[in-house]
PDB file of N, CA, C and O in Angstrom, chain B, residues numbered from 101:
ATOM      1  N   MET B 101      -2.690  16.283 -14.478  1.00  0.00           N
ATOM      2  CA  MET B 101      -2.684  14.791 -14.519  1.00  0.00           C
ATOM      3  C   MET B 101      -3.591  14.355 -13.416  1.00  0.00           C
ATOM      4  O   MET B 101      -3.683  15.018 -12.383  1.00  0.00           O
ATOM      5  N   GLU B 102      -4.256  13.266 -13.611  1.00  0.00           N
ATOM      6  CA  GLU B 102      -5.098  12.619 -12.620  1.00  0.00           C
ATOM      7  C   GLU B 102      -4.523  11.233 -12.196  1.00  0.00           C
ATOM      8  O   GLU B 102      -3.929  10.507 -12.993  1.00  0.00           O
ATOM      9  N   TYR B 103      -4.736  10.916 -10.893  1.00  0.00           N
ATOM     10  CA  TYR B 103      -4.233   9.707 -10.374  1.00  0.00           C
ATOM     11  C   TYR B 103      -5.426   8.987  -9.765  1.00  0.00           C
ATOM     12  O   TYR B 103      -6.374   9.623  -9.304  1.00  0.00           O
ATOM     13  N   THR B 104      -5.375   7.620  -9.765  1.00  0.00           N
ATOM     14  CA  THR B 104      -6.451   6.829  -9.041  1.00  0.00           C
ATOM     15  C   THR B 104      -5.900   6.319  -7.855  1.00  0.00           C
ATOM     16  O   THR B 104      -4.901   5.599  -7.863  1.00  0.00           O
ATOM     17  N   LEU B 105      -6.530   6.673  -6.777  1.00  0.00           N
ATOM     18  CA  LEU B 105      -6.056   6.184  -5.385  1.00  0.00           C
ATOM     19  C   LEU B 105      -7.221   5.425  -4.787  1.00  0.00           C
ATOM     20  O   LEU B 105      -8.373   5.515  -5.212  1.00  0.00           O
ATOM     21  N   LEU B 106      -6.818   4.629  -3.711  1.00  0.00           N
ATOM     22  CA  LEU B 106      -7.804   3.868  -3.009  1.00  0.00           C
ATOM     23  C   LEU B 106      -8.091   4.651  -1.729  1.00  0.00           C
ATOM     24  O   LEU B 106      -7.186   5.057  -1.000  1.00  0.00           O
ATOM     25  N   GLY B 107      -9.390   4.846  -1.487  1.00  0.00           N
ATOM     26  CA  GLY B 107      -9.780   5.612  -0.242  1.00  0.00           C
ATOM     27  C   GLY B 107      -9.967   4.808   0.975  1.00  0.00           C
ATOM     28  O   GLY B 107      -9.895   3.582   0.901  1.00  0.00           O
ATOM     29  N   PRO B 108     -10.212   5.426   2.131  1.00  0.00           N
ATOM     30  CA  PRO B 108     -10.393   4.717   3.381  1.00  0.00           C
ATOM     31  C   PRO B 108     -11.441   3.586   3.298  1.00  0.00           C
ATOM     32  O   PRO B 108     -11.334   2.570   3.985  1.00  0.00           O
ATOM     33  N   ASP B 109     -12.482   3.800   2.414  1.00  0.00           N
ATOM     34  CA  ASP B 109     -13.602   2.884   2.275  1.00  0.00           C
ATOM     35  C   ASP B 109     -13.218   1.708   1.308  1.00  0.00           C
ATOM     36  O   ASP B 109     -14.009   0.807   1.030  1.00  0.00           O
ATOM     37  N   GLY B 110     -11.939   1.789   0.820  1.00  0.00           N
ATOM     38  CA  GLY B 110     -11.555   0.743  -0.140  1.00  0.00           C
ATOM     39  C   GLY B 110     -11.991   0.880  -1.556  1.00  0.00           C
ATOM     40  O   GLY B 110     -11.807  -0.009  -2.387  1.00  0.00           O
ATOM     41  N   ARG B 111     -12.595   2.060  -1.824  1.00  0.00           N
ATOM     42  CA  ARG B 111     -13.087   2.352  -3.231  1.00  0.00           C
ATOM     43  C   ARG B 111     -12.081   3.315  -3.929  1.00  0.00           C
ATOM     44  O   ARG B 111     -11.429   4.158  -3.311  1.00  0.00           O
ATOM     45  N   SER B 112     -12.019   3.126  -5.184  1.00  0.00           N
ATOM     46  CA  SER B 112     -11.098   3.948  -5.992  1.00  0.00           C
ATOM     47  C   SER B 112     -11.689   5.351  -6.225  1.00  0.00           C
ATOM     48  O   SER B 112     -12.900   5.485  -6.398  1.00  0.00           O
ATOM     49  N   TYR B 113     -10.862   6.373  -6.231  1.00  0.00           N
ATOM     50  CA  TYR B 113     -11.276   7.724  -6.556  1.00  0.00           C
ATOM     51  C   TYR B 113     -10.133   8.453  -7.378  1.00  0.00           C
ATOM     52  O   TYR B 113      -8.964   8.067  -7.335  1.00  0.00           O
ATOM     53  N   ARG B 114     -10.526   9.456  -8.071  1.00  0.00           N
ATOM     54  CA  ARG B 114      -9.593  10.238  -8.787  1.00  0.00           C
ATOM     55  C   ARG B 114      -9.051  11.362  -7.934  1.00  0.00           C
ATOM     56  O   ARG B 114      -9.764  11.961  -7.129  1.00  0.00           O
ATOM     57  N   SER B 115      -7.715  11.647  -8.137  1.00  0.00           N
ATOM     58  CA  SER B 115      -7.092  12.714  -7.372  1.00  0.00           C
ATOM     59  C   SER B 115      -6.061  13.469  -8.255  1.00  0.00           C
ATOM     60  O   SER B 115      -5.366  12.886  -9.087  1.00  0.00           O
ATOM     61  N   SER B 116      -6.010  14.717  -8.034  1.00  0.00           N
ATOM     62  CA  SER B 116      -4.954  15.567  -8.791  1.00  0.00           C
ATOM     63  C   SER B 116      -3.582  15.441  -8.156  1.00  0.00           C
ATOM     64  O   SER B 116      -2.583  15.892  -8.716  1.00  0.00           O
ATOM     65  N   THR B 117      -3.541  14.827  -6.991  1.00  0.00           N
ATOM     66  CA  THR B 117      -2.267  14.571  -6.254  1.00  0.00           C
ATOM     67  C   THR B 117      -1.963  13.101  -6.270  1.00  0.00           C
ATOM     68  O   THR B 117      -2.867  12.296  -6.045  1.00  0.00           O
ATOM     69  N   PRO B 118      -0.705  12.700  -6.530  1.00  0.00           N
ATOM     70  CA  PRO B 118      -0.301  11.378  -6.610  1.00  0.00           C
ATOM     71  C   PRO B 118      -0.276  10.771  -5.133  1.00  0.00           C
ATOM     72  O   PRO B 118      -0.160  11.489  -4.140  1.00  0.00           O
ATOM     73  N   GLY B 119      -0.389   9.452  -5.084  1.00  0.00           N
ATOM     74  CA  GLY B 119      -0.353   8.814  -3.760  1.00  0.00           C
ATOM     75  C   GLY B 119       0.954   8.813  -3.185  1.00  0.00           C
ATOM     76  O   GLY B 119       1.934   8.916  -3.923  1.00  0.00           O
ATOM     77  N   THR B 120       1.086   8.698  -1.833  1.00  0.00           N
ATOM     78  CA  THR B 120       2.334   8.697  -1.179  1.00  0.00           C
ATOM     79  C   THR B 120       2.835   7.302  -0.854  1.00  0.00           C
ATOM     80  O   THR B 120       4.022   7.103  -0.596  1.00  0.00           O
ATOM     81  N   LEU B 121       1.872   6.281  -0.869  1.00  0.00           N
ATOM     82  CA  LEU B 121       2.142   4.915  -0.554  1.00  0.00           C
ATOM     83  C   LEU B 121       1.552   4.044  -1.678  1.00  0.00           C
ATOM     84  O   LEU B 121       0.575   4.405  -2.335  1.00  0.00           O
ATOM     85  N   GLY B 122       2.218   2.836  -1.870  1.00  0.00           N
ATOM     86  CA  GLY B 122       1.726   1.881  -2.738  1.00  0.00           C
ATOM     87  C   GLY B 122       1.273   0.654  -2.027  1.00  0.00           C
ATOM     88  O   GLY B 122       1.638   0.436  -0.871  1.00  0.00           O
ATOM     89  N   GLY B 123       0.456  -0.191  -2.709  1.00  0.00           N
ATOM     90  CA  GLY B 123       0.045  -1.378  -2.018  1.00  0.00           C
ATOM     91  C   GLY B 123      -0.311  -2.479  -3.058  1.00  0.00           C
ATOM     92  O   GLY B 123      -0.420  -2.248  -4.262  1.00  0.00           O
ATOM     93  N   HIS B 124      -0.478  -3.675  -2.489  1.00  0.00           N
ATOM     94  CA  HIS B 124      -0.833  -4.841  -3.317  1.00  0.00           C
ATOM     95  C   HIS B 124      -2.287  -5.257  -2.997  1.00  0.00           C
ATOM     96  O   HIS B 124      -2.578  -5.668  -1.874  1.00  0.00           O
ATOM     97  N   ARG B 125      -3.146  -5.156  -3.931  1.00  0.00           N
ATOM     98  CA  ARG B 125      -4.586  -5.316  -3.741  1.00  0.00           C
ATOM     99  C   ARG B 125      -4.949  -6.758  -3.177  1.00  0.00           C
ATOM    100  O   ARG B 125      -5.833  -6.884  -2.329  1.00  0.00           O
ATOM    101  N   ARG B 126      -4.289  -7.760  -3.641  1.00  0.00           N
ATOM    102  CA  ARG B 126      -4.683  -9.095  -3.181  1.00  0.00           C
ATOM    103  C   ARG B 126      -3.968  -9.504  -1.895  1.00  0.00           C
ATOM    104  O   ARG B 126      -4.531 -10.296  -1.140  1.00  0.00           O
ATOM    105  N   LEU B 127      -2.797  -9.026  -1.607  1.00  0.00           N
ATOM    106  CA  LEU B 127      -2.139  -9.279  -0.389  1.00  0.00           C
ATOM    107  C   LEU B 127      -2.520  -8.288   0.788  1.00  0.00           C
ATOM    108  O   LEU B 127      -2.310  -8.535   1.976  1.00  0.00           O
ATOM    109  N   ARG B 128      -3.077  -7.193   0.326  1.00  0.00           N
ATOM    110  CA  ARG B 128      -3.542  -6.200   1.277  1.00  0.00           C
ATOM    111  C   ARG B 128      -2.400  -5.659   2.158  1.00  0.00           C
ATOM    112  O   ARG B 128      -2.515  -5.586   3.382  1.00  0.00           O
ATOM    113  N   ILE B 129      -1.313  -5.288   1.501  1.00  0.00           N
ATOM    114  CA  ILE B 129      -0.124  -4.778   2.084  1.00  0.00           C
ATOM    115  C   ILE B 129       0.113  -3.390   1.509  1.00  0.00           C
ATOM    116  O   ILE B 129      -0.076  -3.184   0.310  1.00  0.00           O
ATOM    117  N   TYR B 130       0.535  -2.408   2.358  1.00  0.00           N
ATOM    118  CA  TYR B 130       0.938  -1.134   1.875  1.00  0.00           C
ATOM    119  C   TYR B 130       2.367  -0.778   2.264  1.00  0.00           C
ATOM    120  O   TYR B 130       2.867  -1.250   3.285  1.00  0.00           O
ATOM    121  N   GLY B 131       3.019   0.039   1.470  1.00  0.00           N
ATOM    122  CA  GLY B 131       4.379   0.472   1.844  1.00  0.00           C
ATOM    123  C   GLY B 131       4.820   1.638   1.039  1.00  0.00           C
ATOM    124  O   GLY B 131       4.057   2.177   0.237  1.00  0.00           O
ATOM    125  N   ARG B 132       6.070   2.047   1.243  1.00  0.00           N
ATOM    126  CA  ARG B 132       6.677   3.195   0.568  1.00  0.00           C
ATOM    127  C   ARG B 132       6.765   2.881  -0.972  1.00  0.00           C
ATOM    128  O   ARG B 132       6.887   1.725  -1.377  1.00  0.00           O
ATOM    129  N   LEU B 133       6.702   3.892  -1.746  1.00  0.00           N
ATOM    130  CA  LEU B 133       6.803   3.818  -3.160  1.00  0.00           C
ATOM    131  C   LEU B 133       8.214   3.228  -3.616  1.00  0.00           C
ATOM    132  O   LEU B 133       8.340   2.599  -4.667  1.00  0.00           O
ATOM    133  N   ASP B 134       9.177   3.466  -2.806  1.00  0.00           N
ATOM    134  CA  ASP B 134      10.597   3.042  -3.117  1.00  0.00           C
ATOM    135  C   ASP B 134      10.941   1.699  -2.339  1.00  0.00           C
ATOM    136  O   ASP B 134      12.117   1.407  -2.122  1.00  0.00           O
ATOM    137  N   CYS B 135       9.936   0.923  -1.941  1.00  0.00           N
ATOM    138  CA  CYS B 135      10.245  -0.256  -1.188  1.00  0.00           C
ATOM    139  C   CYS B 135      10.963  -1.262  -1.963  1.00  0.00           C
ATOM    140  O   CYS B 135      10.462  -1.639  -3.022  1.00  0.00           O
ATOM    141  N   PRO B 136      12.114  -1.758  -1.552  1.00  0.00           N
ATOM    142  CA  PRO B 136      12.942  -2.694  -2.222  1.00  0.00           C
ATOM    143  C   PRO B 136      12.110  -3.959  -2.651  1.00  0.00           C
ATOM    144  O   PRO B 136      12.202  -4.394  -3.799  1.00  0.00           O
ATOM    145  N   ALA B 137      11.334  -4.514  -1.751  1.00  0.00           N
ATOM    146  CA  ALA B 137      10.551  -5.698  -2.018  1.00  0.00           C
ATOM    147  C   ALA B 137       9.474  -5.396  -3.151  1.00  0.00           C
ATOM    148  O   ALA B 137       9.324  -6.221  -4.051  1.00  0.00           O
ATOM    149  N   ALA B 138       8.821  -4.379  -3.124  1.00  0.00           N
ATOM    150  CA  ALA B 138       7.858  -4.019  -4.142  1.00  0.00           C
ATOM    151  C   ALA B 138       8.572  -3.778  -5.517  1.00  0.00           C
ATOM    152  O   ALA B 138       8.108  -4.253  -6.553  1.00  0.00           O
ATOM    153  N   LEU B 139       9.652  -3.066  -5.494  1.00  0.00           N
ATOM    154  CA  LEU B 139      10.379  -2.744  -6.699  1.00  0.00           C
ATOM    155  C   LEU B 139      10.887  -4.079  -7.413  1.00  0.00           C
ATOM    156  O   LEU B 139      10.813  -4.206  -8.636  1.00  0.00           O
ATOM    157  N   ARG B 140      11.412  -5.074  -6.569  1.00  0.00           N
ATOM    158  CA  ARG B 140      11.799  -6.396  -7.054  1.00  0.00           C
ATOM    159  C   ARG B 140      10.614  -7.082  -7.671  1.00  0.00           C
ATOM    160  O   ARG B 140      10.719  -7.612  -8.776  1.00  0.00           O
ATOM    161  N   ALA B 141       9.471  -7.090  -6.983  1.00  0.00           N
ATOM    162  CA  ALA B 141       8.315  -7.748  -7.557  1.00  0.00           C
ATOM    163  C   ALA B 141       7.839  -7.073  -8.842  1.00  0.00           C
ATOM    164  O   ALA B 141       7.441  -7.749  -9.790  1.00  0.00           O
ATOM    165  N   LEU B 142       7.880  -5.778  -8.872  1.00  0.00           N
ATOM    166  CA  LEU B 142       7.533  -5.041 -10.173  1.00  0.00           C
ATOM    167  C   LEU B 142       8.380  -5.402 -11.324  1.00  0.00           C
ATOM    168  O   LEU B 142       7.929  -5.575 -12.456  1.00  0.00           O
ATOM    169  N   SER B 143       9.694  -5.518 -10.982  1.00  0.00           N
ATOM    170  CA  SER B 143      10.690  -5.777 -12.078  1.00  0.00           C
ATOM    171  C   SER B 143      10.535  -7.263 -12.577  1.00  0.00           C
ATOM    172  O   SER B 143      10.893  -7.559 -13.717  1.00  0.00           O
ATOM    173  N   ARG B 144      10.015  -8.173 -11.740  1.00  0.00           N
ATOM    174  CA  ARG B 144       9.702  -9.553 -12.270  1.00  0.00           C
ATOM    175  C   ARG B 144       8.380  -9.679 -13.047  1.00  0.00           C
ATOM    176  O   ARG B 144       8.126 -10.681 -13.715  1.00  0.00           O
ATOM    177  N   GLY B 145       7.534  -8.609 -12.935  1.00  0.00           N
ATOM    178  CA  GLY B 145       6.340  -8.659 -13.694  1.00  0.00           C
ATOM    179  C   GLY B 145       5.229  -9.298 -12.983  1.00  0.00           C
ATOM    180  O   GLY B 145       5.491 -10.029 -12.027  1.00  0.00           O
ATOM    181  N   GLY B 146       3.990  -9.098 -13.352  1.00  0.00           N
ATOM    182  CA  GLY B 146       2.808  -9.613 -12.762  1.00  0.00           C
ATOM    183  C   GLY B 146       2.266  -8.908 -11.578  1.00  0.00           C
ATOM    184  O   GLY B 146       1.069  -9.031 -11.317  1.00  0.00           O
ATOM    185  N   TYR B 147       3.057  -8.166 -10.821  1.00  0.00           N
ATOM    186  CA  TYR B 147       2.626  -7.412  -9.610  1.00  0.00           C
ATOM    187  C   TYR B 147       1.900  -6.142 -10.028  1.00  0.00           C
ATOM    188  O   TYR B 147       0.973  -5.720  -9.337  1.00  0.00           O
ATOM    189  N   ALA B 148       2.274  -5.544 -11.091  1.00  0.00           N
ATOM    190  CA  ALA B 148       1.676  -4.241 -11.501  1.00  0.00           C
ATOM    191  C   ALA B 148       0.143  -4.239 -11.529  1.00  0.00           C
ATOM    192  O   ALA B 148      -0.490  -3.268 -11.116  1.00  0.00           O
ATOM    193  N   ARG B 149      -0.437  -5.321 -12.013  1.00  0.00           N
ATOM    194  CA  ARG B 149      -1.833  -5.379 -12.138  1.00  0.00           C
ATOM    195  C   ARG B 149      -2.647  -5.323 -10.777  1.00  0.00           C
ATOM    196  O   ARG B 149      -3.832  -4.995 -10.724  1.00  0.00           O
ATOM    197  N   HIS B 150      -1.899  -5.669  -9.716  1.00  0.00           N
ATOM    198  CA  HIS B 150      -2.524  -5.619  -8.468  1.00  0.00           C
ATOM    199  C   HIS B 150      -2.150  -4.386  -7.580  1.00  0.00           C
ATOM    200  O   HIS B 150      -2.532  -4.272  -6.415  1.00  0.00           O
ATOM    201  N   ARG B 151      -1.401  -3.509  -8.208  1.00  0.00           N
ATOM    202  CA  ARG B 151      -0.880  -2.299  -7.541  1.00  0.00           C
ATOM    203  C   ARG B 151      -1.953  -1.297  -7.230  1.00  0.00           C
ATOM    204  O   ARG B 151      -2.788  -1.033  -8.095  1.00  0.00           O
ATOM    205  N   VAL B 152      -1.984  -0.747  -6.101  1.00  0.00           N
ATOM    206  CA  VAL B 152      -2.916   0.321  -5.702  1.00  0.00           C
ATOM    207  C   VAL B 152      -2.110   1.381  -4.976  1.00  0.00           C
ATOM    208  O   VAL B 152      -0.983   1.137  -4.545  1.00  0.00           O
ATOM    209  N   PHE B 153      -2.716   2.590  -4.843  1.00  0.00           N
ATOM    210  CA  PHE B 153      -2.013   3.761  -4.260  1.00  0.00           C
ATOM    211  C   PHE B 153      -2.878   4.381  -3.284  1.00  0.00           C
ATOM    212  O   PHE B 153      -4.100   4.349  -3.427  1.00  0.00           O
ATOM    213  N   PHE B 154      -2.280   4.983  -2.232  1.00  0.00           N
ATOM    214  CA  PHE B 154      -2.987   5.631  -1.111  1.00  0.00           C
ATOM    215  C   PHE B 154      -2.451   7.058  -0.975  1.00  0.00           C
ATOM    216  O   PHE B 154      -1.295   7.344  -1.288  1.00  0.00           O
ATOM    217  N   ALA B 155      -3.356   7.966  -0.485  1.00  0.00           N
ATOM    218  CA  ALA B 155      -2.893   9.263  -0.248  1.00  0.00           C
ATOM    219  C   ALA B 155      -2.088   9.309   1.039  1.00  0.00           C
ATOM    220  O   ALA B 155      -1.180  10.132   1.154  1.00  0.00           O
ATOM    221  N   ASP B 156      -2.390   8.438   2.032  1.00  0.00           N
ATOM    222  CA  ASP B 156      -1.658   8.438   3.280  1.00  0.00           C
ATOM    223  C   ASP B 156      -1.821   7.118   4.034  1.00  0.00           C
ATOM    224  O   ASP B 156      -2.640   6.273   3.671  1.00  0.00           O
ATOM    225  N   GLU B 157      -1.037   6.967   5.073  1.00  0.00           N
ATOM    226  CA  GLU B 157      -1.148   5.716   5.941  1.00  0.00           C
ATOM    227  C   GLU B 157      -2.476   5.493   6.460  1.00  0.00           C
ATOM    228  O   GLU B 157      -2.978   4.369   6.446  1.00  0.00           O
ATOM    229  N   ARG B 158      -3.140   6.627   6.971  1.00  0.00           N
ATOM    230  CA  ARG B 158      -4.451   6.459   7.621  1.00  0.00           C
ATOM    231  C   ARG B 158      -5.432   5.836   6.623  1.00  0.00           C
ATOM    232  O   ARG B 158      -6.253   4.997   6.994  1.00  0.00           O
ATOM    233  N   SER B 159      -5.348   6.211   5.477  1.00  0.00           N
ATOM    234  CA  SER B 159      -6.234   5.644   4.313  1.00  0.00           C
ATOM    235  C   SER B 159      -5.967   4.254   4.087  1.00  0.00           C
ATOM    236  O   SER B 159      -6.901   3.461   3.974  1.00  0.00           O
ATOM    237  N   ALA B 160      -4.738   3.884   4.010  1.00  0.00           N
ATOM    238  CA  ALA B 160      -4.283   2.416   3.752  1.00  0.00           C
ATOM    239  C   ALA B 160      -4.899   1.555   4.941  1.00  0.00           C
ATOM    240  O   ALA B 160      -5.550   0.538   4.703  1.00  0.00           O
ATOM    241  N   ILE B 161      -4.683   1.973   6.117  1.00  0.00           N
ATOM    242  CA  ILE B 161      -5.130   1.176   7.311  1.00  0.00           C
ATOM    243  C   ILE B 161      -6.610   1.003   7.343  1.00  0.00           C
ATOM    244  O   ILE B 161      -7.146  -0.082   7.568  1.00  0.00           O
ATOM    245  N   ALA B 162      -7.312   2.219   7.087  1.00  0.00           N
ATOM    246  CA  ALA B 162      -8.763   2.188   7.135  1.00  0.00           C
ATOM    247  C   ALA B 162      -9.419   1.258   6.024  1.00  0.00           C
ATOM    248  O   ALA B 162     -10.526   0.738   6.168  1.00  0.00           O
ATOM    249  N   ALA B 163      -8.634   1.109   4.925  1.00  0.00           N
ATOM    250  CA  ALA B 163      -9.053   0.326   3.859  1.00  0.00           C
ATOM    251  C   ALA B 163      -8.785  -1.167   4.060  1.00  0.00           C
ATOM    252  O   ALA B 163      -9.112  -2.018   3.233  1.00  0.00           O
ATOM    253  N   GLY B 164      -8.154  -1.429   5.239  1.00  0.00           N
ATOM    254  CA  GLY B 164      -7.851  -2.820   5.599  1.00  0.00           C
ATOM    255  C   GLY B 164      -6.524  -3.421   5.209  1.00  0.00           C
ATOM    256  O   GLY B 164      -6.356  -4.640   5.204  1.00  0.00           O
ATOM    257  N   TYR B 165      -5.573  -2.547   4.878  1.00  0.00           N
ATOM    258  CA  TYR B 165      -4.248  -2.958   4.487  1.00  0.00           C
ATOM    259  C   TYR B 165      -3.234  -2.928   5.694  1.00  0.00           C
ATOM    260  O   TYR B 165      -3.342  -2.109   6.607  1.00  0.00           O
ATOM    261  N   ARG B 166      -2.301  -3.825   5.636  1.00  0.00           N
ATOM    262  CA  ARG B 166      -1.288  -3.929   6.766  1.00  0.00           C
ATOM    263  C   ARG B 166       0.043  -3.296   6.208  1.00  0.00           C
ATOM    264  O   ARG B 166       0.261  -3.234   4.998  1.00  0.00           O
ATOM    265  N   PRO B 167       0.880  -2.852   7.118  1.00  0.00           N
ATOM    266  CA  PRO B 167       2.256  -2.290   6.623  1.00  0.00           C
ATOM    267  C   PRO B 167       3.151  -3.493   6.172  1.00  0.00           C
ATOM    268  O   PRO B 167       3.051  -4.645   6.595  1.00  0.00           O
ATOM    269  N   CYS B 168       4.006  -3.051   5.279  1.00  0.00           N
ATOM    270  CA  CYS B 168       4.983  -3.878   4.672  1.00  0.00           C
ATOM    271  C   CYS B 168       6.166  -4.171   5.734  1.00  0.00           C
ATOM    272  O   CYS B 168       6.715  -3.305   6.415  1.00  0.00           O
ATOM    273  N   ALA B 169       6.435  -5.453   5.747  1.00  0.00           N
ATOM    274  CA  ALA B 169       7.557  -5.822   6.747  1.00  0.00           C
ATOM    275  C   ALA B 169       8.933  -5.470   6.325  1.00  0.00           C
ATOM    276  O   ALA B 169       9.883  -5.514   7.107  1.00  0.00           O
ATOM    277  N   VAL B 170       9.038  -5.106   5.029  1.00  0.00           N
ATOM    278  CA  VAL B 170      10.416  -4.694   4.538  1.00  0.00           C
ATOM    279  C   VAL B 170      10.649  -3.162   4.738  1.00  0.00           C
ATOM    280  O   VAL B 170      11.577  -2.765   5.442  1.00  0.00           O
ATOM    281  N   CYS B 171       9.826  -2.345   4.133  1.00  0.00           N
ATOM    282  CA  CYS B 171      10.040  -0.925   4.173  1.00  0.00           C
ATOM    283  C   CYS B 171       9.383  -0.168   5.352  1.00  0.00           C
ATOM    284  O   CYS B 171       9.671   1.002   5.604  1.00  0.00           O
ATOM    285  N   SER B 172       8.534  -0.850   6.026  1.00  0.00           N
ATOM    286  CA  SER B 172       7.768  -0.198   7.178  1.00  0.00           C
ATOM    287  C   SER B 172       7.887  -1.156   8.395  1.00  0.00           C
ATOM    288  O   SER B 172       6.901  -1.567   9.007  1.00  0.00           O
ATOM    289  N   ARG B 173       9.148  -1.475   8.695  1.00  0.00           N
ATOM    290  CA  ARG B 173       9.416  -2.521   9.753  1.00  0.00           C
ATOM    291  C   ARG B 173       8.772  -2.169  11.077  1.00  0.00           C
ATOM    292  O   ARG B 173       8.135  -3.027  11.688  1.00  0.00           O
ATOM    293  N   ALA B 174       8.916  -0.922  11.548  1.00  0.00           N
ATOM    294  CA  ALA B 174       8.410  -0.577  12.899  1.00  0.00           C
ATOM    295  C   ALA B 174       6.865  -0.611  12.866  1.00  0.00           C
ATOM    296  O   ALA B 174       6.274  -1.118  13.819  1.00  0.00           O
ATOM    297  N   ALA B 175       6.198  -0.113  11.850  1.00  0.00           N
ATOM    298  CA  ALA B 175       4.788  -0.261  11.715  1.00  0.00           C
ATOM    299  C   ALA B 175       4.348  -1.669  11.652  1.00  0.00           C
ATOM    300  O   ALA B 175       3.355  -2.033  12.283  1.00  0.00           O
ATOM    301  N   TYR B 176       5.059  -2.503  10.901  1.00  0.00           N
ATOM    302  CA  TYR B 176       4.718  -3.841  10.758  1.00  0.00           C
ATOM    303  C   TYR B 176       4.764  -4.525  12.102  1.00  0.00           C
ATOM    304  O   TYR B 176       3.839  -5.253  12.461  1.00  0.00           O
ATOM    305  N   ARG B 177       5.880  -4.292  12.888  1.00  0.00           N
ATOM    306  CA  ARG B 177       5.900  -4.931  14.207  1.00  0.00           C
ATOM    307  C   ARG B 177       4.784  -4.623  15.119  1.00  0.00           C
ATOM    308  O   ARG B 177       4.245  -5.453  15.851  1.00  0.00           O
ATOM    309  N   GLU B 178       4.448  -3.278  15.020  1.00  0.00           N
ATOM    310  CA  GLU B 178       3.293  -2.820  15.903  1.00  0.00           C
ATOM    311  C   GLU B 178       1.992  -3.475  15.448  1.00  0.00           C
ATOM    312  O   GLU B 178       1.149  -3.857  16.260  1.00  0.00           O
ATOM    313  N   TRP B 179       1.856  -3.590  14.172  1.00  0.00           N
ATOM    314  CA  TRP B 179       0.639  -4.265  13.635  1.00  0.00           C
ATOM    315  C   TRP B 179       0.605  -5.786  14.047  1.00  0.00           C
ATOM    316  O   TRP B 179      -0.443  -6.300  14.439  1.00  0.00           O
ATOM    317  N   ARG B 180       1.751  -6.468  13.948  1.00  0.00           N
ATOM    318  CA  ARG B 180       1.796  -7.820  14.400  1.00  0.00           C
ATOM    319  C   ARG B 180       1.469  -8.027  15.879  1.00  0.00           C
ATOM    320  O   ARG B 180       0.879  -9.045  16.242  1.00  0.00           O
ATOM    321  N   VAL B 181       1.848  -7.067  16.742  1.00  0.00           N
ATOM    322  CA  VAL B 181       1.508  -7.129  18.181  1.00  0.00           C
ATOM    323  C   VAL B 181      -0.065  -6.978  18.363  1.00  0.00           C
ATOM    324  O   VAL B 181      -0.684  -7.752  19.093  1.00  0.00           O
ATOM    325  N   HIS B 182      -0.624  -6.043  17.733  1.00  0.00           N
ATOM    326  CA  HIS B 182      -2.020  -5.639  17.890  1.00  0.00           C
ATOM    327  C   HIS B 182      -3.047  -6.276  17.047  1.00  0.00           C
ATOM    328  O   HIS B 182      -4.167  -6.519  17.496  1.00  0.00           O
ATOM    329  N   ASP B 183      -2.675  -6.575  15.752  1.00  0.00           N
ATOM    330  CA  ASP B 183      -3.725  -6.957  14.827  1.00  0.00           C
ATOM    331  C   ASP B 183      -3.329  -8.283  14.115  1.00  0.00           C
ATOM    332  O   ASP B 183      -4.197  -9.029  13.661  1.00  0.00           O
ATOM    333  N   GLY B 184      -1.959  -8.570  14.024  1.00  0.00           N
ATOM    334  CA  GLY B 184      -1.570  -9.739  13.199  1.00  0.00           C
ATOM    335  C   GLY B 184      -1.826 -11.049  13.989  1.00  0.00           C
ATOM    336  O   GLY B 184      -2.381 -11.072  15.088  1.00  0.00           O
ATOM    337  N   ASN B 185      -1.369 -12.137  13.323  1.00  0.00           N
ATOM    338  CA  ASN B 185      -1.538 -13.436  13.844  1.00  0.00           C
ATOM    339  C   ASN B 185      -0.411 -13.810  14.867  1.00  0.00           C
ATOM    340  O   ASN B 185      -0.415 -14.913  15.413  1.00  0.00           O
TER     341      ASN B 185
END
């Protein structure tokens, strides 16, 4: 099976290994695949078309995504201090 992941350069690529993190393309947020906030949004519909996947956190950050405040609270707080508004 092949998976489409987003690389550090923000470009899609094919991988034989699934991503470990999911994200929202328009909001530029990444988080765990079991994130309660993402799962709620997916169940309401509309979110799936903006869903992207990353091999790891380093790739998500390099692609310009920020941590989710719900499932990655510590990383989000750190991001807020250094990079956020």
